[in-house]
C-alpha positions as a printed Julia matrix, in Angstrom:
115×3 Matrix{Float64}:
 159.31  70.76  41.31
 160.2   67.24  42.24
 157.88  64.53  40.96
 158.2   60.79  41.32
 155.78  58.47  39.52
 155.78  54.75  40.25
 154.28  51.99  38.14
 154.42  48.25  37.72
 152.63  46.98  40.8
 149.94  44.35  40.7
 148.72  40.99  41.93
 151.07  38.03  41.59
 151.26  34.52  43.0
 153.96  33.55  45.46
 157.17  32.74  43.61
 156.36  35.16  40.83
 158.09  38.33  39.68
 157.3   41.98  39.15
 159.33  44.98  37.99
 158.56  48.36  39.44
 159.54  51.6   37.72
 159.84  55.13  39.04
 160.22  58.08  36.7
 161.65  61.22  38.27
 161.36  64.81  37.12
 162.44  68.15  38.53
 165.79  66.81  39.73
 169.24  66.19  38.31
 168.54  62.48  38.45
 172.03  61.2   37.71
 173.45  62.87  40.81
 170.9   61.56  43.29
 170.71  58.47  45.45
 167.34  56.84  44.79
 165.45  54.45  47.01
 162.53  52.08  47.21
 160.54  51.77  50.42
 157.42  49.8   51.28
 154.61  49.98  53.78
 152.44  47.02  54.68
 149.05  47.47  56.38
 149.49  48.33  60.05
 153.26  48.59  59.74
 155.79  51.38  59.45
 157.35  52.28  56.15
 160.62  50.41  55.68
 163.62  50.63  53.41
 163.76  48.05  50.63
 166.75  49.13  48.53
 168.83  52.13  47.53
 171.15  52.94  44.66
 173.68  55.76  44.65
 174.74  57.95  41.77
 177.72  55.64  41.42
 175.5   52.54  41.24
 176.33  51.29  44.72
 173.37  49.34  46.04
 172.04  48.48  49.47
 169.23  46.07  50.38
 167.12  45.17  53.36
 168.06  41.74  54.65
 164.54  40.48  53.91
 164.94  41.05  50.15
 168.64  40.29  49.56
 169.12  37.79  46.77
 165.55  38.26  45.52
 165.26  41.95  44.61
 167.53  44.07  42.43
 167.55  47.84  42.14
 168.9   49.54  39.03
 168.76  52.88  37.29
 168.72  54.36  33.8
 169.99  57.92  33.98
 169.06  58.61  30.36
 165.43  57.82  31.2
 165.43  59.37  34.71
 164.13  56.02  35.92
 164.9   53.7   38.81
 163.73  50.1   38.75
 163.08  47.41  41.3
 163.14  43.88  39.94
 161.38  41.62  42.43
 161.76  37.84  42.08
 160.66  34.91  44.23
 157.95  37.06  45.74
 156.45  36.05  49.07
 153.11  36.98  50.66
 155.03  39.04  53.21
 156.23  41.29  50.36
 152.66  42.57  50.03
 152.77  46.34  50.54
 152.57  49.7   48.88
 155.95  50.41  47.33
 157.22  53.99  47.24
 160.03  55.66  45.33
 162.15  58.11  47.31
 164.76  60.77  46.84
 166.41  62.89  49.54
 167.31  66.44  48.53
 168.88  68.93  50.94
 167.43  67.07  53.91
 163.91  66.8   52.52
 162.35  63.48  51.56
 160.3   63.31  48.38
 157.92  60.44  47.71
 155.88  59.11  44.86
 152.23  58.16  45.2
 153.09  54.5   45.64
 152.19  51.34  43.75
 150.42  48.37  45.32
 152.06  44.97  45.25
 149.96  42.03  46.39
 151.41  38.51  46.6
 148.92  35.68  47.0
 149.86  32.38  48.64
């Protein structure tokens, strides 16, 4: 069965950096588009970034130039490097994969950016 496990969240000051990791199991990782989403308190979950099996990337306008998504197919892992963090980046960050029309999510990792 599909399992996604995120790690790397934490508390950081504005302007700082964090790297999130998501390890996937139960899927043929190298063939899947992977994504990072986030949900802030009182807000809907939103797309942060995606990366295709061919390493094409897509970013939300709010994170372009600051965040970078990457993948290591040998490790079944997708990363989100987050630089120049802002307080408005505070949210729970979720890893996502879409398989045959079904969304699969990890448990999420909390990112808190203090001003």
